[in-house]
SEZA-877231 format. One record per residue (C-alpha): residue in one letter; x, y, z. Coordinates in steps of 0.2 Angstrom, whole numbers, padded with zeros to 4 digits, always signed. Example, Ala and Ser with C-alpha at 12.3 -4.5 7.8 and 13.67 -1.06 7.14 Angstrom:
SEZA-877231
A+0062-0022+0039;S+0068-0005+0036;
end
This chain:
SEZA-877231
X+0083-0120+0001;X+0095-0106+0006;X+0098-0089-0002;X+0115-0094-0010;X+0106-0109-0019;X+0092-0098-0025;X+0103-0084-0033;X+0101-0091-0051;X+0082-0091-0048;X+0080-0073-0043;X+0083-0065-0060;X+0095-0052-0065;X+0105-0045-0050;X+0107-0027-0047;X+0125-0021-0050;X+0133-0006-0041;X+0149+0001-0047;X+0160+0015-0041;X+0148+0027-0050;X+0133+0022-0040;X+0122+0037-0036;X+0108+0033-0021;X+0098+0046-0029;X+0095+0037-0045;X+0090+0021-0037;X+0072+0017-0044;X+0058+0017-0031;X+0056+0000-0034;X+0073-0006-0030;X+0067-0009-0012;X+0058-0021+0000;X+0048-0018+0015;X+0049-0024+0033;X+0037-0019+0048;X+0031-0021+0065;X+0013-0018+0064;X+0014+0001+0069;X+0027+0007+0056;X+0037+0000+0041;X+0055+0002+0034;X+0061+0001+0016;X+0076-0008+0013;X+0086-0004-0003;X+0095-0016-0013;X+0110-0007-0009;X+0108-0012+0009;X+0102+0005+0015;X+0087+0007+0027;X+0082+0023+0017;X+0065+0026+0023;X+0059+0023+0042;X+0047+0033+0053;X+0046+0030+0071;X+0037+0025+0081;X+0022+0025+0069;X+0018+0026+0050;X+0015+0045+0051;X+0028+0050+0063;X+0043+0061+0056;X+0056+0050+0047;X+0072+0044+0056;X+0079+0038+0039;X+0074+0047+0023;X+0087+0045+0010;X+0074+0040-0002;X+0069+0059-0002;X+0085+0067-0001;X+0102+0058-0003;X+0111+0071+0007;X+0100+0077+0021;X+0087+0062+0023;X+0098+0050+0032;X+0101+0032+0031;X+0107+0015+0041;X+0117+0004+0028;X+0125-0012+0029;X+0134-0017+0012;X+0151-0022+0005;X+0164-0008+0009;X+0171-0008-0009;X+0163-0009-0027;X+0159-0017-0039;X+0146-0028-0030;X+0130-0036-0035;X+0114-0037-0026;X+0099-0049-0024;X+0084-0048-0012;X+0070-0060-0007;X+0058-0064+0007;X+0061-0080+0016;X+0045-0090+0010;X+0029-0086+0017;X+0037-0072+0028;X+0041-0053+0028;X+0059-0058+0034;X+0070-0050+0021;X+0086-0057+0014;X+0098-0048+0003;X+0113-0056-0004;X+0129-0046-0009;X+0141-0054-0022;X+0159-0047-0023;X+0175-0052-0032;X+0180-0060-0015;X+0165-0067-0007;X+0146-0067-0003;X+0138-0056+0011;X+0121-0059+0017;X+0110-0047+0027;X+0094-0053+0035;X+0082-0038+0040;X+0066-0039+0051;X+0056-0030+0064;X+0051-0040+0078;X+0033-0044+0078;X+0024-0046+0096;X+0009-0057+0098;X+0002-0044+0109;X-0005-0031+0096;X-0003-0018+0110;X+0014-0021+0112;X+0027-0010+0105;X+0043-0016+0100;X+0051-0001+0090;X+0066-0010+0084;X+0075-0016+0068;X+0086-0031+0068;X+0099-0034+0055;X+0110-0051+0054;X+0125-0051+0044;X+0135-0066+0039;X+0147-0072+0025;X+0141-0089+0017;X+0157-0090+0006;X+0174-0082+0003;X+0179-0066+0014;X+0170-0049+0012;X+0175-0032+0020;X+0158-0023+0024;X+0154-0006+0030;X+0141+0000+0043;X+0134+0018+0040;X+0124+0025+0055;X+0117+0043+0049;X+0100+0047+0056;X+0092+0063+0053;X+0076+0065+0063;X+0061+0075+0058;X+0063+0073+0040;X+0080+0079+0039;X+0077+0095+0050;X+0085+0088+0066;X+0102+0082+0064;X+0105+0072+0081;X+0122+0071+0090;X+0130+0054+0089;X+0140+0048+0103;X+0151+0031+0104;X+0146+0019+0118;X+0153+0002+0124;X+0140-0008+0113;X+0138+0004+0098;X+0132+0021+0095;X+0118+0033+0102;X+0110+0047+0093;X+0101+0061+0102;X+0090+0075+0095;X+0075+0085+0099;X+0064+0073+0091;X+0070+0057+0101;X+0084+0045+0103;X+0090+0030+0093;X+0103+0018+0099;X+0113+0006+0087;X+0118-0010+0097;X+0132-0019+0088;X+0138-0037+0093;X+0156-0032+0088;X+0160-0019+0102;X+0177-0017+0095;X+0172-0008+0079;X+0180+0008+0077;X+0167+0021+0070;X+0173+0036+0061;X+0163+0053+0058;X+0158+0056+0040;X+0161+0072+0032;X+0143+0076+0031;X+0138+0069+0047;X+0134+0051+0053;X+0147+0038+0058;X+0154+0024+0047;X+0164+0008+0052;X+0172-0006+0043;X+0175-0025+0048;X+0178-0041+0038;X+0167-0058+0039;X+0172-0075+0034;X+0162-0091+0034;X+0155-0095+0051;X+0156-0078+0057;X+0141-0066+0059;X+0136-0049+0066;X+0121-0043+0073;X+0115-0024+0072;X+0099-0018+0082;X+0091-0002+0081;X+0080+0004+0095;X+0071+0019+0095;X+0069+0030+0112;X+0081+0019+0120;X+0089+0025+0137;X+0106+0020+0132;X+0116+0006+0122;X+0113-0010+0127;X+0121-0025+0121;X+0115-0033+0105;X+0113-0050+0114;X+0101-0041+0127;X+0088-0039+0113;X+0088-0059+0111;X+0089-0056+0092;X+0089-0075+0088;X+0073-0078+0098;X+0065-0063+0089;X+0070-0070+0072;X+0062-0087+0076;X+0047-0079+0084;X+0045-0067+0069;X+0047-0080+0056;X+0035-0093+0064;X+0022-0079+0066;X+0023-0074+0048;X+0022-0093+0042;X+0007-0096+0053;X-0002-0081+0047;X+0003-0086+0029;X-0005-0103+0032;X-0022-0096+0034;X-0023-0091+0015;X-0038-0099+0008;X-0034-0095-0010;X-0026-0108-0020;X-0028-0103-0038;X-0015-0100-0051;X-0008-0084-0044;X-0007-0090-0027;X+0011-0083-0025;X+0005-0066-0030;X-0010-0066-0019;X+0000-0071-0004;X+0013-0058-0007;X+0001-0045-0008;X-0007-0050+0008;X+0009-0051+0017;X+0012-0033+0011;X-0005-0027+0015;X-0003-0034+0033;X+0013-0023+0035;X+0002-0008+0031;X-0010-0012+0045;X-0008-0002+0061;X-0011-0016+0074;X-0018-0005+0089;X-0032+0001+0078;X-0034-0011+0062;X-0031+0005+0052;X-0024+0001+0034;X-0013+0015+0028;X-0013+0019+0009;X+0005+0018+0009;X+0021+0019+0021;X+0029+0034+0012;X+0026+0052+0007;X+0031+0061-0009;X+0037+0047-0020;X+0034+0055-0036;X+0020+0049-0050;X+0033+0055-0062;X+0052+0058-0061;X+0055+0076-0057;X+0036+0079-0056;X+0025+0088-0044;X+0012+0076-0040;X+0020+0071-0024;X+0007+0067-0009;X+0008+0059+0008;X-0001+0043+0009;X+0002+0038+0027;X-0016+0039+0032;X-0032+0029+0030;X-0045+0034+0017;X-0062+0029+0022;X-0066+0024+0003;X-0054+0009+0005;X-0065+0000+0017;X-0076-0010+0005;X-0061-0015-0006;X-0052-0020+0010;X-0065-0029+0017;X-0069-0039+0002;X-0052-0044-0002;X-0046-0049+0015;X-0062-0061+0017;X-0061-0068+0000;X-0044-0075+0004;X-0047-0080+0023;X-0041-0065+0033;X-0058-0061+0040;X-0050-0055+0057;X-0041-0041+0049;X-0056-0036+0039;X-0066-0036+0055;X-0053-0025+0063;X-0053-0012+0049;X-0073-0012+0048;X-0072-0008+0067;X-0060+0006+0065;X-0070+0014+0051;X-0086+0012+0060;X-0079+0020+0076;X-0071+0034+0066;X-0089+0040+0060;X-0094+0054+0072;X-0112+0056+0076;X-0111+0075+0075;X-0098+0077+0061;X-0102+0062+0051;X-0088+0055+0040;X-0072+0062+0036;X-0063+0058+0020;X-0047+0051+0028;X-0040+0048+0046;X-0024+0046+0055;X-0020+0028+0060;X-0027+0031+0078;X-0044+0039+0070;X-0038+0057+0072;X-0039+0071+0059;X-0026+0070+0046;X-0013+0086+0048;X-0014+0101+0035;X-0003+0099+0021;X+0015+0106+0022;X+0029+0108+0010;X+0046+0103+0015;X+0057+0114+0004;X+0074+0109+0012;X+0073+0092+0003;X+0078+0087-0014;X+0064+0075-0016;X+0065+0058-0023;X+0072+0059-0042;X+0072+0077-0040;X+0053+0078-0038;X+0047+0092-0028;X+0039+0098-0017;X+0040+0085-0003;X+0024+0086+0006;X+0018+0080+0023;X+0000+0080+0028;X-0013+0080+0014;X-0023+0094+0007;X-0037+0083+0002;X-0044+0081+0018;X-0054+0097+0016;X-0062+0092+0000;X-0080+0086-0005;X-0079+0068-0009;X-0097+0061-0010;X-0092+0044-0014;X-0086+0039+0002;X-0103+0036+0009;X-0107+0022-0004;X-0090+0014+0002;X-0094+0014+0020;X-0112+0008+0018;X-0105-0006+0005;X-0092-0011+0017;X-0105-0013+0031;X-0115-0025+0020;X-0100-0034+0016;X-0095-0036+0034;X-0112-0044+0037;X-0112-0054+0021;X-0095-0062+0027;X-0102-0066+0044;X-0101-0051+0054;X-0114-0045+0065;X-0119-0026+0064;X-0124-0018+0081;X-0137-0006+0083;X-0124+0007+0088;X-0116+0004+0070;X-0134+0004+0062;X-0137+0022+0070;X-0121+0028+0063;X-0124+0021+0045;X-0142+0028+0044;X-0136+0045+0050;X-0124+0046+0035;X-0136+0038+0022;X-0149+0051+0028;X-0137+0065+0025;X-0134+0058+0007;X-0153+0061+0003;X-0149+0079+0000;X-0130+0078-0003;X-0131+0067-0018;X-0136+0081-0030;X-0121+0091-0025;X-0106+0093-0036;X-0089+0086-0027;X-0070+0084-0030;X-0073+0065-0034;X-0062+0050-0031;X-0046+0056-0039;X-0045+0072-0028;X-0041+0085-0041;X-0037+0102-0036;X-0047+0111-0049;X-0064+0113-0040;X-0080+0102-0040;X-0089+0093-0053;X-0105+0082-0055;X-0094+0066-0055;X-0103+0050-0062;X-0092+0039-0050;X-0099+0049-0034;X-0117+0048-0041;X-0114+0029-0044;X-0108+0027-0026;X-0123+0036-0019;X-0134+0025-0028;X-0124+0011-0019;X-0127+0019-0003;X-0146+0019-0005;X-0147+0002-0012;X-0136-0007+0000;X-0144+0005+0015;X-0161-0001+0010;X-0156-0019+0012;X-0147-0015+0029;X-0163-0006+0035;X-0173-0022+0033;X-0161-0031+0044;X-0166-0019+0058;X-0184-0019+0054;X-0184+0000+0047;X-0197-0004+0032;X-0199+0015+0032;X-0181+0019+0029;X-0180+0004+0017;X-0194+0011+0006;X-0187+0029+0006;X-0170+0024+0001;X-0175+0012-0013;X-0184+0027-0019;X-0169+0037-0018;X-0159+0024-0027;X-0170+0023-0041;X-0170+0042-0042;X-0150+0043-0042;X-0151+0029-0054;X-0162+0037-0066;X-0152+0054-0064;X-0136+0045-0069;X-0144+0036-0084;X-0151+0054-0090;X-0137+0064-0087;X-0121+0053-0086;X-0120+0047-0103;X-0114+0053-0120;X-0126+0062-0132;X-0130+0046-0141;X-0134+0036-0124;X-0122+0023-0130;X-0109+0024-0114;X-0107+0033-0098;X-0096+0048-0096;X-0086+0053-0080;X-0094+0071-0078;X-0111+0077-0081;X-0113+0086-0098;X-0094+0081-0104;X-0090+0068-0115;X-0074+0063-0105;X-0068+0045-0100;X-0061+0041-0083;X-0056+0024-0076;X-0067+0025-0062;X-0082+0020-0074;X-0075+0003-0074;X-0084+0000-0058;X-0100+0001-0065;X-0101-0017-0068;X-0092-0023-0052;X-0106-0013-0042;X-0121-0021-0051;X-0128-0004-0057;X-0135-0012-0073;X-0136-0030-0078;X-0120-0039-0084;X-0128-0040-0101;X-0133-0021-0104;X-0124-0015-0120;X-0121+0002-0111;X-0109-0008-0098;X-0100-0016-0112;X-0099+0000-0122;X-0092+0009-0107;X-0079-0003-0104;X-0073-0002-0121;X-0073+0015-0123;X-0062+0018-0107;X-0051+0004-0113;X-0049+0012-0130;X-0046+0030-0124;X-0036+0027-0107;X-0027+0011-0110;X-0008+0010-0115;X-0007-0008-0119;X-0012-0017-0103;X-0010-0002-0092;X-0024+0011-0088;X-0022+0028-0085;X-0035+0037-0073;X-0040+0051-0086;X-0032+0063-0097;X-0039+0079-0092;X-0031+0094-0083;X-0034+0092-0064;X-0026+0107-0057;X-0010+0099-0052;X+0000+0098-0068;X+0013+0088-0075;X+0013+0070-0081;X+0009+0054-0071;X+0010+0035-0074;X-0005+0023-0077;X-0014+0018-0062;X-0011+0000-0057;X-0027-0001-0047;X-0036+0005-0063;X-0028-0009-0073;X-0035-0023-0061;X-0053-0014-0062;X-0052-0017-0080;X-0048-0035-0076;X-0063-0038-0066;X-0074-0028-0078;X-0069-0039-0093;X-0071-0055-0082;X-0089-0050-0078;X-0092-0048-0096;X-0086-0066-0101;X-0069-0060-0108;X-0058-0070-0097;X-0044-0072-0109;X-0042-0054-0111;X-0044-0051-0091;X-0031-0064-0089;X-0018-0057-0100;X-0020-0040-0094;X-0019-0046-0075;X-0003-0056-0080;X+0005-0040-0087;X+0002-0031-0070;X+0009-0045-0059;X+0024-0046-0070;X+0027-0027-0067;X+0029-0030-0048;X+0047-0028-0041;X+0059-0041-0037;X+0050-0046-0021;X+0032-0044-0028;X+0028-0026-0023;X+0018-0014-0031;X+0017+0006-0032;X+0004+0016-0036;X+0008+0019-0054;X+0017+0012-0068;X+0026+0020-0083;X+0020+0009-0098;X+0034+0013-0109;X+0047+0004-0097;X+0037-0003-0084;X+0046+0009-0071;X+0035+0009-0055;X+0030+0026-0049;X+0022+0034-0034;X+0020+0030-0016;X+0027+0012-0013;X+0021-0001-0009;X+0003+0005-0012;X-0012-0004-0004;X-0024+0000-0018;X-0013-0009-0030;X-0011-0025-0019;X-0031-0025-0014;X-0034-0024-0033;X-0022-0038-0037;X-0031-0049-0024;X-0049-0045-0030;X-0044-0046-0048;X-0036-0063-0045;X-0051-0070-0036;X-0063-0063-0050;X-0053-0072-0064;X-0050-0087-0054;X-0070-0089-0051;X-0073-0085-0069;X-0062-0098-0076;X-0069-0112-0064;X-0087-0107-0070;X-0081-0109-0087;X-0073-0125-0085;X-0089-0131-0077;X-0100-0126-0091;X-0108-0112-0082;X-0114-0096-0090;X-0114-0087-0074;X-0104-0071-0072;X-0091-0072-0058;X-0098-0062-0045;X-0088-0063-0028;X-0099-0067-0013;X-0091-0078-0001;X-0073-0084+0004;X-0063-0091-0011;X-0060-0110-0007;X-0055-0121-0022;X-0062-0138-0023;X-0049-0152-0021;
end
């Protein structure tokens, strides 16, 4: 079924009139394409308005999403307004189709980045195919690259086959399959051309980073790349083992996560963007184009549960190799395992929705976050339980960081949410240190280290007792977020999923209920309500909503869990993508986009509920603890 036939099934279209202001386009009014090294955001108005080349954390080439005047874009769209726009992915792929409907006809744009069978190969290209399924449409092509986050305005020259942009930071060629197009210089920079398409006619546009010149569009073999890329995505999607009631959402999340993998190393970036605001006009704007070590366990569990063990293995190996024998464990890494750059503010950019400052690099790299050790050790045990082999070299690294935790766990830290007001005794961090000792003791037995196993078992018991003594409210009914302070925090929802206490322990149910009562707004959950040294409002955290889903499922409250889960998947954008946060009042997606955390949470929650529903249907009273790959019985 083609895109034209599907238009009535895709919901309400986006409408663009003469007053359209790109700066007011919602964050979620975009889809993502990628090549395993970087990703581009394609807005519903036909603009590629975010693209960093050649990799995720490189400076931007197009950045209109952060500044409508200085950011730059490459756009294909109807030349006149009004027009309507619909987007969808070709089924089971990350090949994007955008359909524009005008008064005179229909214009279709197919966007993709070529995917190579060789993970070491770099094809730094974007291919755009334009055709006219019906009627007649005059379209415009805008080529306005701004290198280095808009600080480097390249010189654009015309060539036989298109345009060539040269700046201090690189070169970008635009090859056009209609060389006769007359490009004109725009008042604020960039070039624009118009042409008309009718049924049976098409146009190819190819962007090529650091090209030596402008080659013909045909020389890039765009049809071959389109067929190859579609085939690769469909073959990859066919590996999905999850076949539950939310298969579509799980697959779209898996496809989004695959685009966030840096193929040369297996690293997974938290998001492909920087400084998309957690609230319109706010200051909570951070650079997420890096890999957080704490994401390891969540990623390995989610990937393995739905059949993508190879991706889980590659990410585990990346994190394992990042652990330095002398330095130990960093909080976050660049996609090649390097140190994250210092945080810098880009004062020349207006910011998305006027949210300033725009930041690159991340200041949290220097924080103390003691929960990371537990995530790494847990990921190692998960890796082994899903069939991986822990080498002696890996064990030596693990034993080193667990040994360091023997003294460090008593210290205060910044915690999982990276506040900027100093260190505290965070219950979640203590929980993750308990996890490090608990999982570490089991791994020690695998390597015949009974001495370490006994020692870490004792450490785990000590941390457990400390949390129960100091991490609860005065009446000892429920856990709190910080020692000595009766404050809720959504990270407490991880207590049941980590197995800290038996599922039927009343303190677990009381904690989940308390967090829900104090931090939930309808089905959505805020991280906390405390001042954190940053200031300004934020949305509800999508991942925390999925944590609540998992916690309720473990408590046997499956119908409530399902209701909350459905609310979150319904909040995804028109192509199934989720941001970091959501505004409960109008369900506007906020924060960096698309967010790996959110899609990992969706997958884990879907598997948890599905397992719980199956157990209930079979008459079992067991809680839905996730162990192996989810494969439904036929």
